[in-house]
N, C-alpha and C positions, 0 to 999 in steps of 0.2 A: 572552775573552782571559785573563782572571786564572785561570779554570780550567785553560787550556793551560799557563800559567806555573806553576801548583801541581803539575800533573801531570808538567810537565817536571823540576821541582825533585826531586819525589819519585823519579822515575825516574833522576835522575842527570844529565840534560841541562841543565846549568846555563846554558849560552849561550842555548839556546832559552827557558829560564825568564826570563833577563835581556831577551831581545829581544821576546817576545811582548806585553808591555804597551805598549811604545813604538808598535806598530801602531795602537792604538787611541787613545792618550793625546793625540795631537795636536789632537783635536776636542773635549776635555772641558774644563770648567772646572777651574781649579787647586785648588779645595777639594772636588771631587767625591769620593765614596766610593771610586771607582776608584783615585785617587791614594793614598788611605790604604791600600788593599789592596796597591797596588804597592809602597808603602814597607814594608809589612809583609812580602811575599815577598822583597823585596830585603834586608831586615834578616835574614831567616832564611837567606837565601843567604850573607850576610856572616858570620853566626854559624858556619855550617858551614865556612867557610873561615878561621875564627879572627880575623876582622876585627872585634874588639868595638867598636872607636871608631866604624867606619862603622856597624855594626849600631845602636849607641846614638843616633846622629843621626837615622837612619831610623826607629827606633822613636819617637823624639820627634815627628817628622813625622806618623807615623801616628796617634799619640795626639792631636795637635794637631787633626787633621782629624776624628777620632772625637769629641772633645768638641765641635767645632764643628757637626757635623751630626747627632750622637746616635746613632752606629753602634756598637752593642754587639759586633759581630763582629770588630773590629780589635783582636785581642789575640793573645798568643803561647801556645804550649803551656806547660804548667806547668815542664817541664824546660828550655825555652828561657828562659823568664822567670827561672828560677833561675840559668841561666848569665849573663844579662845583670846581675842583682843581684850576683852574686859578683864579676864583672868591675868593676863600678862600685864595690864595696866594696873591691876591691884597690886600685883608683886612689885612693880617698878614704884608706885607711890609709897609703898611700905619701906623703901629704901630711902626716902627723903630724910636727910640729915645725917645719914650714916656713911654716906659716900662723899669723899672729898674731891672737888674738880681738880683735875690735872692741869697744871700751869706750867708753861715753859718760861724761863727767865732769860731775859736778854743779856748779853748781845747774842744775835743770831748770825750764823754763817749761812748766806743764802746763795743757791746757784740754781739758774734757770737756763733752759735750753729752748730756744725759739725756732719757729719753723722758717723764719726769714731773716736776713741779715738786717734789714732796715728796722725790725722789732727790736732785736738785740742792740742796735745802735741807739735807739731812742732810750734804752735803759741805762746806758753807760754815762748819760749826763746827770744822773742822780748822785749825790754825794756818796762816795765810797765805792761806786760801781766800777768795774773794770772788766774788760773783754778777755776771755780766756781763748776763744777762737771766734770764727766768723759768726756763730749763732749762739754762743753761750757767755752768760755774763754772770759775775760773782760779786757779792757784797761781803767783806770780812766782817764788819761789826755793825750790823743792822739792828736798830732798836725796835722795829715792827717786822714780824714775819712775812708780811705781805707786800713790802716795798717793791719787789720786783714783778709784781703782777701787772 
């Protein structure tokens, strides 16, 4: 069915490309590779029609399935991937000035757990650092959030 969908897309029969996967999809698990390919074909159709927001959501779905099942074939052509990246970059650049950076205000309470006692011991020499156990160090009133790193 996916082959029929792809062939239909390439030959310009978009309605057939959209309908073909539905004939098989009703009997498959929601995270089957089929649905990843279905999302990919649908995303490519959406890109062909200039629907970048729809394509973005469909690509996100295809990627989630690909990562879940380990399917390397669920990817776009370089040209379509570039189009998706450009569209996302345009949307992001359009938000400049309207999004306020998130800032944490000190003092910070830091706690770090190290893999070895000697690493924890080295951090307890910093001002305010105290051992909670053999590998855990805490700082109550740190001015910088990275002091225990």
